[in-house]
Residue frames as a rotation matrix with the C-alpha (Angstrom) as fourth column:
MET 1
-0.830 -0.438 0.346 -28.57
-0.389 0.008 -0.921 3.22
0.400 -0.899 -0.177 2.12
HIS 2
-0.338 0.706 -0.622 -30.80
0.634 0.659 0.404 1.02
0.696 -0.257 -0.671 4.24
GLU 3
0.436 0.628 0.644 -33.18
-0.030 -0.705 0.708 2.77
0.899 -0.329 -0.289 6.61
TYR 4
0.926 -0.101 -0.364 -31.29
0.378 0.233 0.896 1.47
-0.006 -0.967 0.254 9.66
GLU 5
-0.009 -0.994 0.109 -28.00
0.999 -0.013 -0.039 2.85
0.040 0.109 0.993 8.34
THR 6
0.713 0.209 -0.669 -27.16
0.355 -0.931 0.088 6.38
-0.604 -0.300 -0.738 9.39
ALA 7
0.898 -0.430 0.097 -25.02
-0.152 -0.509 -0.847 8.84
0.414 0.745 -0.522 7.47
ALA 8
0.322 -0.805 0.499 -22.30
-0.931 -0.173 0.320 8.40
-0.171 -0.568 -0.805 10.11
ALA 9
0.315 -0.164 0.935 -22.33
-0.107 0.973 0.207 4.64
-0.943 -0.165 0.289 9.62
ALA 10
0.929 0.054 0.365 -22.08
0.349 0.189 -0.918 5.09
-0.118 0.980 0.157 5.85
MET 11
0.686 -0.720 0.106 -18.94
-0.634 -0.663 -0.397 7.20
0.357 0.205 -0.911 6.35
GLU 12
0.203 -0.600 0.774 -17.40
-0.767 0.393 0.506 4.29
-0.608 -0.696 -0.381 8.24
ARG 13
0.984 0.126 0.126 -17.33
-0.021 0.782 -0.623 2.02
-0.177 0.610 0.772 5.21
PRO 14
0.275 -0.954 0.121 -13.81
0.368 0.220 0.903 0.71
-0.888 -0.204 0.411 4.61
ARG 15
0.553 -0.271 -0.788 -11.62
-0.752 -0.568 -0.333 2.32
-0.357 0.777 -0.519 2.02
VAL 16
0.870 -0.272 0.412 -10.08
0.385 0.896 -0.221 -0.15
-0.309 0.351 0.884 -0.45
THR 17
0.558 -0.770 -0.311 -6.33
-0.769 -0.620 0.157 0.28
-0.313 0.152 -0.937 -0.80
VAL 18
0.904 -0.410 -0.124 -3.42
0.288 0.796 -0.532 -1.51
0.317 0.445 0.838 -2.42
ALA 19
0.617 -0.784 0.062 0.25
-0.628 -0.443 0.640 -1.73
-0.474 -0.434 -0.766 -1.46
ALA 20
0.703 -0.489 -0.517 3.36
-0.264 0.495 -0.828 -2.98
0.660 0.718 0.219 -3.28
VAL 21
0.713 -0.580 0.395 5.83
-0.272 0.290 0.917 -5.18
-0.646 -0.761 0.049 -1.43
VAL 22
0.851 -0.502 -0.154 9.08
-0.104 0.126 -0.987 -5.04
0.515 0.855 0.055 -3.38
GLU 23
0.722 -0.674 0.156 12.31
-0.059 0.164 0.985 -6.60
-0.689 -0.720 0.079 -2.11
ARG 24
0.801 -0.597 -0.038 15.69
-0.013 0.047 -0.999 -6.11
0.598 0.801 0.030 -3.74
ASP 25
-0.163 -0.972 -0.168 18.92
0.136 0.147 -0.980 -7.31
0.977 -0.183 0.108 -2.12
GLY 26
-0.379 0.045 -0.924 17.27
0.874 0.345 -0.342 -7.59
0.304 -0.937 -0.170 1.30
ARG 27
-0.891 0.111 -0.440 15.80
0.082 -0.915 -0.396 -4.08
-0.447 -0.389 0.806 1.15
PHE 28
-0.144 0.943 0.300 12.20
0.933 0.231 -0.276 -3.03
-0.329 0.241 -0.913 0.60
LEU 29
-0.684 0.013 0.729 10.92
0.445 -0.785 0.432 -0.22
0.578 0.620 0.531 -1.59
MET 30
-0.033 0.617 -0.786 9.34
0.956 -0.210 -0.205 2.39
-0.291 -0.758 -0.583 0.68
VAL 31
-0.073 0.021 0.997 8.25
0.457 -0.888 0.052 6.01
0.887 0.459 0.055 0.55
ARG 32
-0.635 -0.004 -0.773 8.49
0.690 -0.454 -0.564 8.80
-0.348 -0.891 0.291 3.09
GLU 33
-0.411 0.616 0.671 5.32
0.529 -0.439 0.727 10.84
0.742 0.654 -0.146 2.72
ARG 34
-0.914 0.232 0.333 3.27
-0.392 -0.720 -0.573 13.51
0.107 -0.654 0.749 4.43
SER 35
-0.625 0.768 -0.141 0.14
0.779 0.602 -0.174 12.23
-0.049 -0.219 -0.975 6.12
SER 36
0.104 0.766 0.635 -3.10
0.621 -0.549 0.560 14.23
0.777 0.336 -0.533 6.08
SER 37
0.859 0.176 -0.480 -2.11
0.506 -0.432 0.746 15.57
-0.076 -0.884 -0.460 9.51
GLY 38
0.815 -0.569 0.111 1.21
-0.466 -0.756 -0.460 16.81
0.346 0.323 -0.881 8.10
ASP 39
0.461 -0.662 0.591 3.42
-0.482 0.373 0.793 14.20
-0.745 -0.650 -0.147 9.80
LEU 40
-0.090 -0.566 -0.819 6.19
-0.951 0.292 -0.097 12.45
0.294 0.771 -0.565 7.87
VAL 41
0.434 0.294 0.851 5.41
-0.558 0.830 -0.003 8.73
-0.707 -0.474 0.525 7.72
ILE 42
-0.699 -0.659 -0.279 6.89
-0.669 0.463 0.582 5.66
-0.254 0.593 -0.764 6.04
ASN 43
0.387 0.863 0.325 4.79
-0.485 0.490 -0.724 3.43
-0.784 0.123 0.609 3.83
GLN 44
-0.414 -0.342 0.843 5.04
0.600 0.594 0.536 1.04
-0.684 0.728 -0.040 0.94
PRO 45
-0.932 0.287 -0.222 4.00
-0.353 -0.576 0.737 2.49
0.084 0.765 0.638 -2.41
ALA 46
-0.652 0.750 -0.108 0.28
0.736 0.592 -0.328 2.37
-0.182 -0.294 -0.938 -1.71
GLY 47
-0.892 0.419 -0.173 -3.01
-0.425 -0.905 -0.001 4.11
-0.157 0.072 0.985 -2.30
HIS 48
-0.197 0.952 0.235 -6.68
-0.370 0.150 -0.917 3.90
-0.908 -0.268 0.323 -3.02
LEU 49
-0.582 0.208 0.786 -8.40
0.708 0.605 0.365 1.82
-0.399 0.769 -0.500 -5.67
GLU 50
-0.727 0.323 -0.605 -9.89
-0.436 -0.899 0.044 4.20
-0.530 0.296 0.795 -8.22
VAL 51
0.306 0.942 0.140 -13.18
-0.340 0.245 -0.908 3.78
-0.889 0.231 0.395 -10.05
GLY 52
0.869 0.194 -0.454 -12.87
-0.489 0.206 -0.848 1.49
-0.071 0.959 0.274 -13.06
GLU 53
-0.007 -0.930 -0.367 -9.50
-0.834 0.208 -0.512 -0.03
0.552 0.303 -0.777 -12.22
THR 54
0.664 0.122 -0.738 -8.54
0.147 0.946 0.288 -3.49
0.733 -0.300 0.610 -11.03
LEU 55
0.926 -0.375 -0.029 -6.49
0.006 -0.062 0.998 -4.12
-0.376 -0.925 -0.056 -7.90
ILE 56
0.226 -0.885 0.406 -3.51
0.856 0.380 0.351 -5.00
-0.465 0.268 0.844 -10.09
GLU 57
0.193 -0.103 0.976 -3.86
0.704 -0.678 -0.210 -1.85
0.684 0.727 -0.058 -12.19
ALA 58
0.915 0.228 0.334 -4.09
-0.050 -0.756 0.653 0.18
0.401 -0.614 -0.680 -8.98
VAL 59
0.731 -0.680 -0.060 -0.90
0.236 0.169 0.957 -1.21
-0.640 -0.714 0.284 -7.43
ILE 60
0.019 -0.699 0.715 1.03
0.998 0.053 0.025 -0.72
-0.055 0.714 0.698 -10.70
ARG 61
0.385 0.225 0.895 -0.22
0.447 -0.894 0.033 2.87
0.808 0.388 -0.445 -10.95
GLU 62
0.996 0.041 0.084 0.44
-0.054 -0.483 0.874 3.72
0.077 -0.874 -0.479 -7.30
THR 63
0.451 -0.892 0.027 3.99
0.641 0.345 0.685 2.35
-0.621 -0.292 0.728 -7.46
ARG 64
-0.094 -0.447 0.890 4.73
0.944 -0.325 -0.064 4.39
0.317 0.834 0.452 -10.60
GLU 65
0.525 0.399 0.751 3.15
0.257 -0.916 0.307 7.58
0.811 0.032 -0.584 -9.22
GLU 66
0.991 -0.056 0.125 4.83
-0.136 -0.314 0.940 7.36
-0.014 -0.948 -0.318 -5.81
THR 67
0.447 -0.873 0.195 8.29
0.144 0.286 0.948 6.03
-0.883 -0.395 0.253 -6.77
GLY 68
0.265 -0.322 -0.909 8.79
-0.893 -0.437 -0.106 6.31
-0.363 0.840 -0.403 -10.53
TRP 69
-0.750 -0.573 0.332 9.49
-0.458 0.811 0.365 2.55
-0.478 0.122 -0.870 -10.67
LYS 70
-0.073 0.679 -0.730 7.71
-0.843 0.350 0.410 0.18
0.534 0.646 0.546 -13.08
PHE 71
-0.382 0.045 0.923 6.14
-0.758 0.557 -0.341 -2.53
-0.529 -0.829 -0.178 -10.90
ILE 72
-0.374 0.235 -0.897 5.63
-0.579 0.697 0.423 -6.11
0.725 0.677 -0.125 -12.12
PRO 73
0.156 0.514 0.844 3.10
-0.977 0.206 0.055 -7.87
-0.145 -0.833 0.534 -9.82
GLN 74
-0.649 -0.440 -0.621 3.77
-0.531 0.846 -0.043 -11.52
0.544 0.302 -0.783 -9.02
ALA 75
-0.410 0.516 -0.752 1.45
0.607 0.770 0.197 -12.59
0.681 -0.375 -0.629 -6.18
PHE 76
0.480 0.564 0.672 -0.91
-0.331 -0.593 0.734 -11.41
0.812 -0.575 -0.097 -3.47
VAL 77
-0.720 -0.691 -0.069 0.69
-0.122 0.224 -0.967 -11.39
0.683 -0.688 -0.246 -0.02
GLY 78
-0.678 0.530 -0.509 -2.48
0.726 0.374 -0.578 -10.83
-0.116 -0.761 -0.638 1.94
VAL 79
-0.092 0.734 0.673 -5.69
0.233 -0.641 0.731 -8.92
0.968 0.224 -0.112 2.51
TYR 80
-0.735 -0.310 -0.603 -5.74
0.655 -0.097 -0.749 -6.82
0.173 -0.946 0.275 5.67
GLN 81
0.333 0.844 0.421 -8.56
0.451 -0.534 0.715 -5.06
0.828 -0.048 -0.558 7.48
TRP 82
-0.557 -0.565 -0.608 -7.64
0.822 -0.271 -0.501 -2.26
0.118 -0.779 0.615 9.88
ARG 83
0.635 0.721 0.278 -9.45
0.610 -0.689 0.392 0.56
0.474 -0.080 -0.877 11.62
ASN 84
-0.495 -0.785 0.373 -7.41
0.415 -0.590 -0.692 3.66
0.764 -0.187 0.618 12.38
PRO 85
0.024 0.564 -0.825 -8.48
0.997 0.042 0.058 4.55
0.067 -0.824 -0.562 15.93
ALA 86
-0.622 -0.331 -0.710 -7.25
0.464 -0.886 0.006 8.15
-0.631 -0.326 0.704 15.67
GLU 87
-0.904 0.229 -0.360 -9.13
-0.417 -0.658 0.627 8.98
-0.093 0.717 0.690 12.47
ARG 88
-0.233 0.835 0.498 -11.97
-0.230 0.450 -0.863 6.48
-0.945 -0.316 0.087 12.93
LYS 89
0.280 0.227 -0.933 -11.47
-0.958 0.008 -0.286 5.28
-0.058 0.974 0.220 9.35
SER 90
0.381 -0.095 0.920 -11.44
-0.135 0.978 0.157 1.66
-0.915 -0.184 0.360 8.21
PHE 91
0.012 -0.489 -0.872 -9.28
-0.986 -0.148 0.070 0.20
-0.163 0.860 -0.484 5.47
VAL 92
0.743 -0.001 0.670 -9.10
0.098 0.989 -0.108 -3.04
-0.663 0.145 0.735 3.50
ARG 93
0.225 -0.791 -0.570 -5.61
-0.875 -0.421 0.239 -3.34
-0.428 0.445 -0.787 2.01
PHE 94
0.976 -0.038 0.216 -4.53
0.141 0.865 -0.481 -5.75
-0.169 0.500 0.850 -0.70
ALA 95
0.274 -0.951 -0.141 -0.76
-0.625 -0.287 0.725 -6.27
-0.731 -0.111 -0.674 -0.53
VAL 96
0.998 0.008 0.059 0.86
0.045 0.553 -0.832 -7.44
-0.039 0.833 0.552 -3.76
CYS 97
0.244 -0.970 -0.017 4.47
-0.068 -0.034 0.997 -8.52
-0.967 -0.243 -0.075 -4.08
GLY 98
0.909 -0.028 0.417 6.54
0.415 0.185 -0.891 -8.20
-0.052 0.982 0.180 -7.20
SER 99
-0.108 -0.992 -0.071 9.60
0.863 -0.129 0.488 -6.66
-0.493 -0.009 0.870 -8.72
VAL 100
0.698 0.213 -0.684 10.54
-0.109 -0.912 -0.395 -3.37
-0.708 0.350 -0.613 -10.32
THR 101
0.562 -0.442 0.699 12.24
0.801 0.502 -0.327 -3.21
-0.206 0.743 0.636 -13.68
HIS 102
-0.479 -0.727 0.491 13.29
0.791 -0.600 -0.118 0.37
0.381 0.332 0.863 -14.30
ARG 103
0.050 0.423 -0.905 12.74
0.744 -0.620 -0.249 3.86
-0.667 -0.661 -0.345 -12.96
LYS 104
0.728 0.251 0.638 11.74
0.621 -0.637 -0.457 6.92
0.292 0.728 -0.620 -14.90
GLU 105
-0.441 -0.896 0.051 14.52
0.827 -0.428 -0.364 9.49
0.348 -0.118 0.930 -15.08
ASP 106
-0.999 0.013 0.040 13.72
-0.030 -0.883 -0.469 12.40
0.029 -0.470 0.882 -12.74
PRO 107
-0.424 0.904 -0.051 10.15
0.726 0.373 0.578 11.23
0.542 0.209 -0.814 -12.05
VAL 108
-0.579 0.418 0.700 7.52
-0.583 -0.812 0.003 13.67
0.570 -0.406 0.714 -10.86
LEU 109
-0.832 0.201 -0.517 6.14
0.434 0.817 -0.381 11.95
0.345 -0.541 -0.767 -7.76
ASP 110
0.170 0.984 -0.045 2.70
0.702 -0.089 0.706 12.26
0.691 -0.152 -0.707 -6.18
GLU 111
0.049 -0.033 0.998 2.08
-0.447 -0.894 -0.007 15.25
0.893 -0.446 -0.059 -3.97
GLY 112
0.752 0.216 0.623 3.18
-0.654 0.128 0.746 14.49
0.081 -0.968 0.237 -0.43
ILE 113
0.835 -0.543 -0.090 5.94
0.541 0.840 -0.052 12.04
0.104 -0.005 0.995 -1.37
GLU 114
0.822 -0.566 -0.059 9.15
-0.481 -0.747 0.458 13.35
-0.304 -0.348 -0.887 0.19
ASP 115
-0.250 -0.964 -0.092 11.55
-0.941 0.219 0.259 10.51
-0.229 0.151 -0.962 -0.58
VAL 116
0.779 0.313 -0.543 11.86
-0.454 0.879 -0.144 7.04
0.433 0.358 0.827 -2.09
LEU 117
0.036 -0.733 0.679 13.78
-0.983 0.098 0.158 4.65
-0.182 -0.673 -0.717 0.16
TRP 118
0.306 -0.030 -0.952 15.15
-0.220 0.970 -0.101 1.10
0.926 0.240 0.290 0.15
LEU 119
-0.035 -0.222 0.975 15.04
-0.980 -0.185 -0.077 -0.16
0.198 -0.957 -0.211 3.76
THR 120
-0.790 -0.210 -0.576 15.73
-0.085 0.968 -0.236 -3.48
0.607 -0.137 -0.782 5.47
ILE 121
0.243 0.890 -0.385 13.02
0.361 0.286 0.888 -5.04
0.900 -0.354 -0.252 7.62
ASP 122
-0.083 -0.342 -0.936 15.07
0.996 -0.016 -0.082 -4.05
0.013 -0.939 0.342 10.69
GLU 123
-0.961 -0.275 0.035 15.16
0.276 -0.960 0.050 -0.42
0.020 0.057 0.998 9.54
VAL 124
-0.352 0.914 0.201 11.40
-0.134 -0.261 0.956 -0.46
0.926 0.310 0.215 8.93
SER 125
0.317 0.486 -0.815 10.71
0.669 0.495 0.555 -2.10
0.673 -0.721 -0.168 12.29
ALA 126
-0.479 -0.605 -0.636 12.96
0.877 -0.360 -0.318 0.38
-0.037 -0.710 0.703 14.10
GLN 127
-0.983 0.161 0.086 10.76
-0.145 -0.975 0.170 3.19
0.111 0.154 0.982 12.82
SER 128
-0.545 0.822 -0.164 7.47
0.802 0.568 0.183 1.69
0.243 -0.032 -0.969 14.01
HIS 129
-0.207 0.438 -0.875 6.52
0.582 -0.664 -0.470 5.08
-0.787 -0.606 -0.118 15.48
ALA 130
-0.456 -0.072 -0.887 6.76
-0.462 -0.833 0.305 6.63
-0.761 0.549 0.346 11.99
LEU 131
-0.923 0.149 0.356 4.88
0.362 0.653 0.665 4.01
-0.133 0.742 -0.657 9.97
ARG 132
-0.676 0.734 0.069 1.68
-0.531 -0.550 0.644 5.08
0.511 0.399 0.762 8.24
SER 133
0.474 0.822 0.315 -0.05
-0.853 0.339 0.397 2.08
0.219 -0.457 0.862 9.84
PRO 134
-0.034 -0.457 0.889 0.67
-0.612 0.713 0.343 -1.35
-0.790 -0.532 -0.304 11.31
LEU 135
0.877 0.408 0.252 -0.22
-0.037 0.582 -0.812 -2.74
-0.478 0.703 0.526 7.87
VAL 136
0.599 -0.702 -0.385 3.20
-0.761 -0.349 -0.547 -1.68
0.249 0.621 -0.743 6.58
VAL 137
-0.420 -0.844 0.332 5.36
-0.906 0.413 -0.097 -3.99
-0.055 -0.342 -0.938 8.67
ARG 138
0.066 0.520 0.852 2.74
-0.385 0.801 -0.459 -6.76
-0.921 -0.297 0.253 8.72
GLY 139
0.921 0.291 -0.259 2.76
-0.328 0.223 -0.918 -7.00
-0.210 0.930 0.301 4.92
ILE 140
0.185 -0.938 -0.293 6.55
-0.856 -0.007 -0.517 -7.21
0.483 0.347 -0.804 4.86
ARG 141
-0.457 -0.358 0.814 6.65
-0.787 0.588 -0.184 -9.84
-0.413 -0.725 -0.551 7.62
ASP 142
0.478 0.692 0.541 4.00
-0.268 0.701 -0.660 -11.95
-0.836 0.171 0.521 5.86
TYR 143
0.811 -0.277 -0.516 6.01
-0.533 0.014 -0.846 -11.68
0.242 0.961 -0.136 2.64
LEU 144
-0.209 -0.971 0.115 9.19
-0.919 0.155 -0.363 -12.76
0.334 -0.182 -0.925 4.47
ASP 145
-0.311 0.194 0.930 7.22
-0.583 0.734 -0.348 -15.67
-0.750 -0.651 -0.114 5.98
GLY 146
-0.961 -0.195 0.196 6.46
0.030 0.632 0.775 -16.87
-0.275 0.751 -0.601 2.44
GLU 147
-0.058 0.998 0.006 2.81
0.289 0.023 -0.957 -15.80
-0.956 -0.054 -0.289 2.18
ARG 148
-0.847 -0.143 -0.512 1.92
-0.433 -0.375 0.820 -15.86
-0.310 0.916 0.256 -1.54
PHE 149
-0.020 0.882 0.470 -1.40
0.285 0.456 -0.843 -16.25
-0.958 0.117 -0.260 -3.31
PRO 150
-0.541 -0.253 0.802 -1.89
0.816 0.072 0.574 -16.30
-0.203 0.965 0.168 -7.10
LEU 151
-0.901 0.185 -0.392 -2.95
-0.240 -0.966 0.096 -13.12
-0.361 0.181 0.915 -8.81
THR 152
-0.685 0.674 -0.276 -5.78
-0.096 0.291 0.952 -15.16
0.722 0.678 -0.135 -10.35
LEU 153
-0.681 0.447 -0.580 -7.37
0.722 0.278 -0.634 -15.17
-0.122 -0.850 -0.512 -6.89
MET 154
-0.438 0.499 -0.747 -8.88
-0.130 -0.858 -0.497 -11.81
-0.889 -0.121 0.441 -7.88
LYS 155
-0.426 0.417 0.803 -11.63
0.876 0.411 0.251 -12.22
-0.225 0.811 -0.540 -10.45
GLN 156
-0.774 0.161 -0.613 -12.56
-0.215 -0.976 0.015 -9.10
-0.596 0.144 0.790 -12.42
LEU 157
-0.271 0.772 0.575 -16.13
0.853 0.469 -0.228 -9.32
-0.446 0.429 -0.786 -13.72
VAL 158
-0.985 -0.072 0.158 -17.29
0.149 -0.814 0.562 -6.95
0.088 0.577 0.812 -16.39
């Protein structure tokens, strides 16, 4: 930490997260989950990048852990920076679109996941009050607008 940086400022560093944007028959793969405050919220399969994993590995893992579906990444949709005003936390989210191939039978889902849903963009938008963040609908809208970037955009250096 630099001498001008306080402990409070260090806590404000953005958290790196990933999210899967999966569309099937006009519906998007979503989860209903408990937030840290105990509220039920709607999100894409998403979560934090863990030490030692790539962004692609993270989004595959998060999708499997939160939905039971095997995710096949195809392209980046976008990179989003957002600061949650209520929690005073910042996030950098990498949204990746792709498809799912099969679902584990009776999967054990991550703690806090209440349900796995397939929702239309209208159903997601109608629940704006219950979305985990504005990143959820923005990623879907960018996907629907044709935003796609090659997975090779991310370079993993050893």
